VMD Tcl script that builds the backbone (N, CA, C; Angstrom):
set m [mol new atoms 282]
animate dup $m
set s [atomselect $m all]
$s set {name element resname resid chain x y z} {
  {N N MET 1 A -73.295 -16.137 9.432}
  {CA C MET 1 A -74.359 -15.328 8.857}
  {C C MET 1 A -75.079 -14.742 9.970}
  {N N ARG 2 A -75.347 -13.411 9.877}
  {CA C ARG 2 A -76.071 -12.713 10.944}
  {C C ARG 2 A -77.159 -11.759 10.323}
  {N N LEU 3 A -78.183 -11.479 11.049}
  {CA C LEU 3 A -79.109 -10.452 10.554}
  {C C LEU 3 A -78.430 -9.104 10.622}
  {N N ALA 4 A -78.715 -8.320 9.592}
  {CA C ALA 4 A -78.188 -6.940 9.600}
  {C C ALA 4 A -79.122 -5.978 10.211}
  {N N SER 5 A -80.422 -6.295 10.223}
  {CA C SER 5 A -81.489 -5.386 10.866}
  {C C SER 5 A -82.677 -6.221 11.118}
  {N N THR 6 A -83.652 -5.563 11.617}
  {CA C THR 6 A -84.979 -6.204 11.849}
  {C C THR 6 A -85.796 -6.266 10.613}
  {N N ASP 7 A -85.399 -5.666 9.626}
  {CA C ASP 7 A -86.110 -5.745 8.293}
  {C C ASP 7 A -85.861 -7.049 7.597}
  {N N PRO 8 A -86.904 -7.836 7.406}
  {CA C PRO 8 A -86.717 -9.184 6.790}
  {C C PRO 8 A -86.174 -9.102 5.369}
  {N N ARG 9 A -86.317 -8.021 4.720}
  {CA C ARG 9 A -85.820 -7.893 3.374}
  {C C ARG 9 A -84.388 -7.393 3.225}
  {N N ALA 10 A -83.790 -6.947 4.373}
  {CA C ALA 10 A -82.379 -6.491 4.324}
  {C C ALA 10 A -81.448 -7.629 4.157}
  {N N ASN 11 A -80.412 -7.383 3.376}
  {CA C ASN 11 A -79.401 -8.416 3.228}
  {C C ASN 11 A -78.758 -8.800 4.487}
  {N N PRO 12 A -78.432 -10.036 4.695}
  {CA C PRO 12 A -77.816 -10.462 5.995}
  {C C PRO 12 A -76.319 -10.100 5.882}
  {N N LEU 13 A -75.706 -10.030 7.053}
  {CA C LEU 13 A -74.181 -9.890 7.151}
  {C C LEU 13 A -73.605 -11.293 7.019}
  {N N VAL 14 A -72.659 -11.457 6.051}
  {CA C VAL 14 A -72.149 -12.749 5.808}
  {C C VAL 14 A -70.593 -12.712 5.900}
  {N N ASP 15 A -69.968 -13.550 6.725}
  {CA C ASP 15 A -68.567 -13.641 6.775}
  {C C ASP 15 A -68.210 -15.095 6.409}
  {N N LEU 16 A -67.583 -15.286 5.247}
  {CA C LEU 16 A -67.313 -16.686 4.839}
  {C C LEU 16 A -66.025 -17.212 5.475}
  {N N ASN 17 A -65.410 -16.422 6.333}
  {CA C ASN 17 A -64.280 -16.882 7.073}
  {C C ASN 17 A -63.162 -17.400 6.234}
  {N N CYS 18 A -62.960 -16.669 5.028}
  {CA C CYS 18 A -61.895 -17.150 4.151}
  {C C CYS 18 A -60.542 -16.755 4.690}
  {N N LEU 19 A -59.595 -17.619 4.507}
  {CA C LEU 19 A -58.165 -17.390 4.912}
  {C C LEU 19 A -58.088 -17.145 6.457}
  {N N ALA 20 A -58.968 -17.722 7.229}
  {CA C ALA 20 A -58.965 -17.498 8.663}
  {C C ALA 20 A -57.956 -18.291 9.420}
  {N N THR 21 A -57.464 -19.405 8.829}
  {CA C THR 21 A -56.554 -20.226 9.517}
  {C C THR 21 A -55.175 -20.274 8.914}
  {N N GLU 22 A -54.155 -20.580 9.584}
  {CA C GLU 22 A -52.818 -20.632 8.988}
  {C C GLU 22 A -52.762 -21.566 7.882}
  {N N GLY 23 A -53.473 -22.696 7.976}
  {CA C GLY 23 A -53.433 -23.662 6.817}
  {C C GLY 23 A -53.996 -23.032 5.573}
  {N N ASP 24 A -55.137 -22.255 5.658}
  {CA C ASP 24 A -55.643 -21.591 4.550}
  {C C ASP 24 A -54.657 -20.602 3.968}
  {N N ARG 25 A -54.022 -19.830 4.795}
  {CA C ARG 25 A -53.034 -18.830 4.374}
  {C C ARG 25 A -51.860 -19.506 3.655}
  {N N LYS 26 A -51.361 -20.601 4.229}
  {CA C LYS 26 A -50.224 -21.294 3.664}
  {C C LYS 26 A -50.567 -21.854 2.266}
  {N N THR 27 A -51.754 -22.351 2.104}
  {CA C THR 27 A -52.142 -22.829 0.785}
  {C C THR 27 A -52.198 -21.689 -0.264}
  {N N MET 28 A -52.763 -20.631 0.130}
  {CA C MET 28 A -52.898 -19.436 -0.729}
  {C C MET 28 A -51.483 -18.903 -0.995}
  {N N ARG 29 A -50.597 -18.858 -0.070}
  {CA C ARG 29 A -49.170 -18.412 -0.395}
  {C C ARG 29 A -48.521 -19.337 -1.419}
  {N N THR 30 A -48.770 -20.583 -1.246}
  {CA C THR 30 A -48.205 -21.549 -2.259}
  {C C THR 30 A -48.770 -21.300 -3.597}
  {N N ALA 31 A -50.079 -21.039 -3.722}
  {CA C ALA 31 A -50.710 -20.755 -4.995}
  {C C ALA 31 A -50.110 -19.489 -5.642}
  {N N VAL 32 A -49.991 -18.394 -4.765}
  {CA C VAL 32 A -49.466 -17.135 -5.372}
  {C C VAL 32 A -48.007 -17.367 -5.818}
  {N N ARG 33 A -47.208 -18.049 -5.018}
  {CA C ARG 33 A -45.790 -18.183 -5.476}
  {C C ARG 33 A -45.769 -19.117 -6.727}
  {N N PHE 34 A -46.640 -20.054 -6.816}
  {CA C PHE 34 A -46.652 -20.918 -8.066}
  {C C PHE 34 A -47.012 -20.099 -9.280}
  {N N SER 35 A -48.026 -19.233 -9.081}
  {CA C SER 35 A -48.457 -18.337 -10.175}
  {C C SER 35 A -47.351 -17.327 -10.647}
  {N N LEU 36 A -46.633 -16.875 -9.706}
  {CA C LEU 36 A -45.464 -15.979 -10.043}
  {C C LEU 36 A -44.406 -16.696 -10.822}
  {N N GLN 37 A -44.110 -17.906 -10.388}
  {CA C GLN 37 A -43.078 -18.794 -11.025}
  {C C GLN 37 A -43.554 -19.148 -12.450}
  {N N LEU 38 A -44.850 -19.460 -12.580}
  {CA C LEU 38 A -45.351 -19.785 -13.950}
  {C C LEU 38 A -45.268 -18.561 -14.848}
  {N N LYS 39 A -45.540 -17.406 -14.294}
  {CA C LYS 39 A -45.456 -16.164 -15.082}
  {C C LYS 39 A -44.091 -15.941 -15.533}
  {N N LYS 40 A -43.079 -16.166 -14.664}
  {CA C LYS 40 A -41.670 -16.089 -15.033}
  {C C LYS 40 A -41.283 -17.038 -16.192}
  {N N GLU 41 A -41.737 -18.264 -15.991}
  {CA C GLU 41 A -41.362 -19.262 -17.026}
  {C C GLU 41 A -42.003 -18.997 -18.405}
  {N N LEU 42 A -43.246 -18.544 -18.389}
  {CA C LEU 42 A -43.957 -18.228 -19.668}
  {C C LEU 42 A -43.267 -17.026 -20.299}
  {N N ALA 43 A -42.872 -16.056 -19.519}
  {CA C ALA 43 A -42.257 -14.893 -20.091}
  {C C ALA 43 A -40.839 -15.343 -20.717}
  {N N ALA 44 A -40.154 -16.168 -20.026}
  {CA C ALA 44 A -38.806 -16.647 -20.554}
  {C C ALA 44 A -39.021 -17.435 -21.833}
  {N N ARG 45 A -40.216 -17.982 -22.116}
  {CA C ARG 45 A -40.405 -18.697 -23.357}
  {C C ARG 45 A -40.955 -17.813 -24.475}
  {N N GLY 46 A -41.018 -16.478 -24.190}
  {CA C GLY 46 A -41.449 -15.589 -25.191}
  {C C GLY 46 A -42.929 -15.089 -25.179}
  {N N TYR 47 A -43.667 -15.558 -24.191}
  {CA C TYR 47 A -45.057 -15.120 -24.073}
  {C C TYR 47 A -45.041 -13.739 -23.622}
  {N N ASP 48 A -45.910 -12.928 -24.194}
  {CA C ASP 48 A -46.044 -11.516 -23.759}
  {C C ASP 48 A -46.832 -11.441 -22.433}
  {N N ILE 49 A -46.069 -11.423 -21.375}
  {CA C ILE 49 A -46.689 -11.371 -20.071}
  {C C ILE 49 A -46.525 -10.041 -19.490}
  {N N THR 50 A -47.619 -9.360 -19.155}
  {CA C THR 50 A -47.503 -8.026 -18.536}
  {C C THR 50 A -47.125 -8.109 -17.083}
  {N N ASP 51 A -46.436 -7.131 -16.637}
  {CA C ASP 51 A -45.991 -7.100 -15.252}
  {C C ASP 51 A -47.208 -7.035 -14.343}
  {N N ALA 52 A -47.087 -7.649 -13.234}
  {CA C ALA 52 A -48.084 -7.649 -12.160}
  {C C ALA 52 A -47.448 -7.147 -10.897}
  {N N ILE 53 A -48.241 -6.851 -9.922}
  {CA C ILE 53 A -47.713 -6.509 -8.633}
  {C C ILE 53 A -47.078 -7.793 -8.091}
  {N N VAL 54 A -45.816 -7.658 -7.642}
  {CA C VAL 54 A -45.160 -8.873 -7.096}
  {C C VAL 54 A -44.832 -8.596 -5.663}
  {N N PRO 55 A -45.351 -9.415 -4.781}
  {CA C PRO 55 A -45.046 -9.299 -3.384}
  {C C PRO 55 A -43.600 -9.619 -3.052}
  {N N GLY 56 A -43.183 -9.094 -1.898}
  {CA C GLY 56 A -41.795 -9.395 -1.403}
  {C C GLY 56 A -41.663 -10.839 -1.053}
  {N N PRO 57 A -40.482 -11.291 -0.732}
  {CA C PRO 57 A -40.161 -12.754 -0.490}
  {C C PRO 57 A -40.699 -13.311 0.768}
  {N N THR 58 A -41.057 -12.564 1.761}
  {CA C THR 58 A -41.459 -13.131 3.053}
  {C C THR 58 A -42.842 -13.545 3.041}
  {N N ASP 59 A -43.193 -14.461 3.991}
  {CA C ASP 59 A -44.648 -14.885 4.115}
  {C C ASP 59 A -45.575 -13.686 4.422}
  {N N ALA 60 A -45.015 -12.767 5.274}
  {CA C ALA 60 A -45.775 -11.555 5.587}
  {C C ALA 60 A -46.088 -10.686 4.375}
  {N N ASP 61 A -45.026 -10.532 3.496}
  {CA C ASP 61 A -45.299 -9.875 2.237}
  {C C ASP 61 A -46.348 -10.440 1.368}
  {N N VAL 62 A -46.282 -11.766 1.268}
  {CA C VAL 62 A -47.240 -12.474 0.432}
  {C C VAL 62 A -48.655 -12.376 1.071}
  {N N ASP 63 A -48.686 -12.513 2.393}
  {CA C ASP 63 A -49.995 -12.383 3.081}
  {C C ASP 63 A -50.633 -10.964 2.847}
  {N N GLU 64 A -49.792 -9.955 2.848}
  {CA C GLU 64 A -50.262 -8.633 2.583}
  {C C GLU 64 A -50.772 -8.506 1.155}
  {N N PHE 65 A -50.080 -9.049 0.200}
  {CA C PHE 65 A -50.492 -9.057 -1.225}
  {C C PHE 65 A -51.891 -9.790 -1.355}
  {N N ILE 66 A -51.966 -10.911 -0.667}
  {CA C ILE 66 A -53.216 -11.747 -0.714}
  {C C ILE 66 A -54.378 -10.886 -0.147}
  {N N GLN 67 A -54.177 -10.213 0.925}
  {CA C GLN 67 A -55.166 -9.396 1.546}
  {C C GLN 67 A -55.668 -8.284 0.681}
  {N N GLN 68 A -54.759 -7.673 0.022}
  {CA C GLN 68 A -55.029 -6.531 -0.905}
  {C C GLN 68 A -55.530 -6.866 -2.221}
  {N N GLU 69 A -55.068 -7.946 -2.846}
  {CA C GLU 69 A -55.348 -8.240 -4.189}
  {C C GLU 69 A -56.185 -9.479 -4.567}
  {N N CYS 70 A -56.380 -10.332 -3.618}
  {CA C CYS 70 A -57.115 -11.610 -3.909}
  {C C CYS 70 A -58.531 -11.559 -3.372}
  {N N MET 71 A -59.345 -12.365 -3.927}
  {CA C MET 71 A -60.770 -12.412 -3.446}
  {C C MET 71 A -61.230 -13.920 -3.574}
  {N N SER 72 A -62.281 -14.174 -2.844}
  {CA C SER 72 A -62.792 -15.522 -2.803}
  {C C SER 72 A -63.717 -15.763 -4.055}
  {N N ALA 73 A -63.672 -17.001 -4.463}
  {CA C ALA 73 A -64.621 -17.388 -5.558}
  {C C ALA 73 A -65.754 -18.295 -4.939}
  {N N LEU 74 A -65.800 -18.335 -3.636}
  {CA C LEU 74 A -66.904 -19.145 -3.036}
  {C C LEU 74 A -68.248 -18.480 -3.313}
  {N N HIS 75 A -69.205 -19.352 -3.318}
  {CA C HIS 75 A -70.537 -18.877 -3.520}
  {C C HIS 75 A -71.499 -19.450 -2.430}
  {N N TYR 76 A -72.546 -18.767 -2.231}
  {CA C TYR 76 A -73.484 -19.205 -1.237}
  {C C TYR 76 A -74.344 -20.327 -1.780}
  {N N SER 77 A -74.631 -21.284 -0.923}
  {CA C SER 77 A -75.436 -22.399 -1.252}
  {C C SER 77 A -76.321 -22.815 -0.040}
  {N N SER 78 A -77.352 -23.479 -0.306}
  {CA C SER 78 A -78.236 -23.918 0.736}
  {C C SER 78 A -79.085 -25.071 0.320}
  {N N THR 79 A -79.967 -25.481 1.101}
  {CA C THR 79 A -80.833 -26.672 0.714}
  {C C THR 79 A -82.226 -26.175 0.370}
  {N N ARG 80 A -82.459 -24.936 0.268}
  {CA C ARG 80 A -83.798 -24.437 -0.048}
  {C C ARG 80 A -84.095 -24.573 -1.594}
  {N N ARG 81 A -85.258 -24.711 -1.991}
  {CA C ARG 81 A -85.682 -24.913 -3.341}
  {C C ARG 81 A -85.467 -23.659 -4.116}
  {N N MET 82 A -84.807 -23.742 -5.322}
  {CA C MET 82 A -84.473 -22.609 -6.208}
  {C C MET 82 A -85.776 -22.405 -7.061}
  {N N ALA 83 A -86.588 -21.540 -6.568}
  {CA C ALA 83 A -87.882 -21.210 -7.238}
  {C C ALA 83 A -88.291 -19.825 -6.842}
  {N N PRO 84 A -89.225 -19.215 -7.488}
  {CA C PRO 84 A -89.670 -17.883 -7.120}
  {C C PRO 84 A -90.308 -17.947 -5.682}
  {N N GLU 85 A -90.234 -16.829 -4.984}
  {CA C GLU 85 A -90.814 -16.798 -3.649}
  {C C GLU 85 A -92.271 -17.191 -3.646}
  {N N SER 86 A -92.943 -16.795 -4.719}
  {CA C SER 86 A -94.413 -17.117 -4.749}
  {C C SER 86 A -94.657 -18.555 -4.757}
  {N N GLU 87 A -93.599 -19.342 -5.166}
  {CA C GLU 87 A -93.773 -20.806 -5.184}
  {C C GLU 87 A -93.013 -21.405 -4.052}
  {N N GLU 88 A -92.813 -20.781 -2.923}
  {CA C GLU 88 A -92.159 -21.155 -1.715}
  {C C GLU 88 A -90.690 -21.428 -1.980}
  {N N GLY 89 A -90.118 -20.741 -2.896}
  {CA C GLY 89 A -88.652 -20.854 -3.182}
  {C C GLY 89 A -87.934 -19.729 -2.561}
  {N N VAL 90 A -86.687 -19.528 -2.903}
  {CA C VAL 90 A -85.899 -18.506 -2.270}
  {C C VAL 90 A -85.271 -17.522 -3.298}
  {N N VAL 91 A -85.794 -17.586 -4.564}
  {CA C VAL 91 A -85.269 -16.731 -5.583}
  {C C VAL 91 A -86.160 -15.474 -5.836}
  {N N ASP 92 A -85.483 -14.322 -5.855}
  {CA C ASP 92 A -86.261 -13.117 -6.174}
  {C C ASP 92 A -85.407 -12.292 -7.219}
  {N N ASP 93 A -85.791 -11.093 -7.505}
  {CA C ASP 93 A -85.103 -10.255 -8.543}
  {C C ASP 93 A -83.664 -9.990 -8.149}
  {N N ARG 94 A -83.315 -10.020 -6.890}
  {CA C ARG 94 A -82.007 -9.727 -6.461}
  {C C ARG 94 A -81.116 -10.999 -6.360}
}
mol reanalyze $m
mol bondsrecalc $m
mol representation Tube
mol addrep $m
C-alpha cells in the first residue's frame, strides 16, 4: 500500500500481489482446469451448461486466461475499529 498523493482523503494505491508467485499461479491453473472438467461432466449429464471461454492446453494459455478473466475475492482488513470517523473509527460514506 502506498500513498497516491499528499491529499489525506485520496484513495491509496493498493497492490494485493495476487498471483505473484509460481505457486499461486499453479494453484489457480489447477482450479481453472478443475472447473472446466466439472463443466464438461455436468454437460455430459444433461445439465444446460453454456459455453465459456476455454483456454488452450498449455500453462501459458491458462495463465493468459487467468490474467484476462479472473479476479481476486480478497478484501482489505486491518486492526482499526470499525466505527464512524467521528468516533475515532475508520468508516466513512465511501
